C-alpha positions, 0 to 999 in steps of 0.5 A: 500535453493531452487535454486529459492531462491538462484537465487533471492538472487544472483539477489538482491546481484548484485543489492546491488553491482551495486547501492553501486557503483552508489552511490559512483560515484554520491558522487564523481560527487557531490563533483566535482560539488561543487568544480567547483561551488565554483570556478565559484562563486568566479570568478563571484565576481572577474569579478564583482569587475573588471567591477566596477573598470574598467567599461569594457563591456567584463568583464561584459559579462564574469561576466554574463557567470560566473553567468550562469555557477554558476546557471547551476552548482546549477541545476546539483548539485540538479540533481545529488543529486536527482539521488543519493537519488534514487539510495540509495532508490533502494539500500535500497529496494534491501537490504530489499528484500535480508533480507526478503529472508534470513528470516529477518523482512520486513522493510516496515510498518507492518500495526499494525494501522489496527489491530482489534480483529474482523473478521479473522484479529487476528485469521489469523495474518493479521495485525501487526508484523509478519503478512500477511500485513507485509509480503506483504507490499511494499507500500510507500504512504498512498493511497497504504497502504489503498488499501492493507488494503481494499483488505485484509479486503474485498477480491474479490469473483467474478471469473472474477475480481480475474482473472483480478488481477491475470493477472495484477500481473503476467504481472507486476511481471516481471517488477522489474525496474519499481517497484523499480523506483516507490518505490524509487521515492515515498520514496523521499517524507518524510512528513506526506502524510496522512494530505496532501492527505486528504487536496487535497481531501477536497479541491476538495470537498469544493472548491467554483467555481468563478462566471463569469469565462469569466469575470475573465479570461479577467480581469486578463490580462486587468487590469495588462496591464493597470497597467503596462502602468500607471506605465510607465506613472508615471515614465515618468510624475511623475503623480500617479493618473492613477497608483493609480486608477489601484492599487485600482482596482487591490486590489478590485479584489484581495479582491473579489477573496479572498472570493473564494480562501481563504480556497483553498490557505490555503490548496493547498499552502502546497501540492506542494511537495506531488503533485509533488511526485504523478506526478512523480509516474504516470510518472514512471508507464507510461512506464509499459508493459501491454500485455493483462492485463486489470487492468494494461491497465486501470491504465496506461491510468489513469497515462497518463491522470493524470500525466500532470494534476497533474504536472499542479496542482503542478505548481499552488500549488507552485505559491500559496506557493510563496504568503508566501513572503509577500513583493513580494506578495504585489508588485505583487498584486498591479501591476499584481493581482497575487492572481487573477491569482492564483485563476483563474488558480486554478478555471480552473483546478478544473473545468476541473479535479474535477471529475477525480482527485479522480480516479487518486489518487485511481490509485496511491493506486492501483498501490502501491497495485500491487507493493506489490503483484508483488514483492510478486509473484516475490520473490515466483516463486514456488507459483502458481496462483489458478484455480477458480471454480464457482459451488459448494464448492471446495477446492483442494490443492496439497502441501499446506503450510503456506506462512509465514513459510519457510525452514525446518519448512514448512510442506505441506499438500494435501487434497480435499473438493468437497462439503459443510460439516464439516472436523473434525480434531482431534489431540493432543496438538502441532500436527499442527491443528491450523497451518493447519487452518491458512494455509488454511485460509491465502491461501484462502485470498491470492487467493481472492486478486489475489496473488499466493499461497503456493502450487503446485496446488490449485483450489477453490470456492471463499467464505466468510471467518469466523474464531473462533481460538483465543479468548480474554476476556476484562476487559474493556468491562466486557467480559469473555473468555467464553462469548467472544467465544460465541459472536464470534460463534453467529456472525458466525451464523448471517453472515451465514444467510445473505451470501452464500458460506463460509469457516469457521475455528474453533479451539476447541470451548467451552473450558470454560465449563465442558466436557459434556456441551462442547460436547453437545454444540459442537455437536449441533453447528456442526449439525447447520453448516452442514445445511448451505452453507459452508465448515467447518474445525473444530479442536478439542481434543474431540475424541467423536465428531469423532463418528458424521461421522458415523451418517452423512457420507455425511456431516462430515469427520474425519481427524487428526494429529498425534504425536509419542513418541519414546525413551522418545521423543515426535515428530510431522510430521504435516501431515494431515491424514484421520481418528481419532487421536490415540495418546495423549501427555499431560500426557507425557509432564507433567511427563517430565516437572516434573509437575506430 
């Protein structure tokens, strides 16, 4: 175990101990508050009994004080309970990070819902169990998970944009307390956030604004004021005429407003909790230190702006939610036009913020993405941020390793590619060819989403990424293995004709045909590729293909992985070398396993 990993484990172990103690203390406080709350409640009941028995004003005052103490203790109880849950969530996060460093599974979602057997997703293990998404993911909202998916499936190709995200991740990765508070706060919300977030966005799009906003803003105060006067007049005189007229007018306006607010009330009345969570998250991020990170500065500005407005929307949603109390709503609408007030408040909020809310929601997703990237960077202090080239086709790597392989299993390789062309990689079975392709691909992808990568030095030209490594046939689609492979190669050819600067990773094509046909097809495809603006890593067992280097020395270079058989034992060093593979192991393994 490296010193940096050991230091991180000590850090998380200290967090685990601190939060375990904090949770224990808060439990004790909650129990104490519950005890005193019960005492105040009993005292309040006793004082009320004494007041009605003795009609003593002092006792009445004491009873009010007892009630106030009881209500205050309820508030304190919920405050302590919320703090305890936050501490428990921080404890859970610290334990998860410790487990990940100890090579256990990340407890966050693995992104299996995004799995597709297309593009480079399956070939590079981007989504699903033990995937790159699973390694990176620390998102706790639907919005964040969508942004992480989008970044992994649509990496950045502009140097300026990548550098902006590198700067943001570098700066943010030093602020663990904000990241853990954000995650712990987001974990308080346990309902299906997807439904509620979509509901908010649909309401913004479909909301029908009030006509005559000035009128509605005035009448919602005038009629309730007249209704209260009429109510007092009725109590004084017993004459219901004026009160009846006011009630009819109130319900007439409630009915008209209902044409505008029906769908909005049905949607937003259920969103109060998720809106409250979003406002708390933005409030957490207001404390971030941005330094010179432009992305963080922009997100902080959105957080500052959006926090108060979403708190206001949450308040309005809570008012709307109270309408489900039918008796109270009937009385309030009769006298105060409660629904009209809710409609006007909602209309005013929509008028002022309809063009901003989506930006605030997007900011939440972006911050969630940065949480994932920042924790990834924090947990991998030995990883480096790549240098980005803008000219030519460049990949220069020193000690490049696979980020999902750790410990003694991780073997790092160094190489340089400074022009387009084909890197032809030969080697026996299990020698490391496929893993090397995935290592290069997954680190390029990390580099293009602004993250640090598993190397001691790395520079590259941003490129589109195409792969043909894993092939799956399909009975449902009546597609053979061979046709599925050909379709994947055809897709790469098509994509190359519409895009520039591509990295193509190919592992042993045309396995479904005879050796002569395979060789001819491979040669023709390689000759097609060297005419395109791309770097190709082409792994193969076919040593005959290595002769292409002699014919095209400026476009094709031979590299290899070797295996060694000593004392009837097969071993691999997984080190990339220049040249052509010399050793074979298939016959040896078949004999050893008793197959031949």
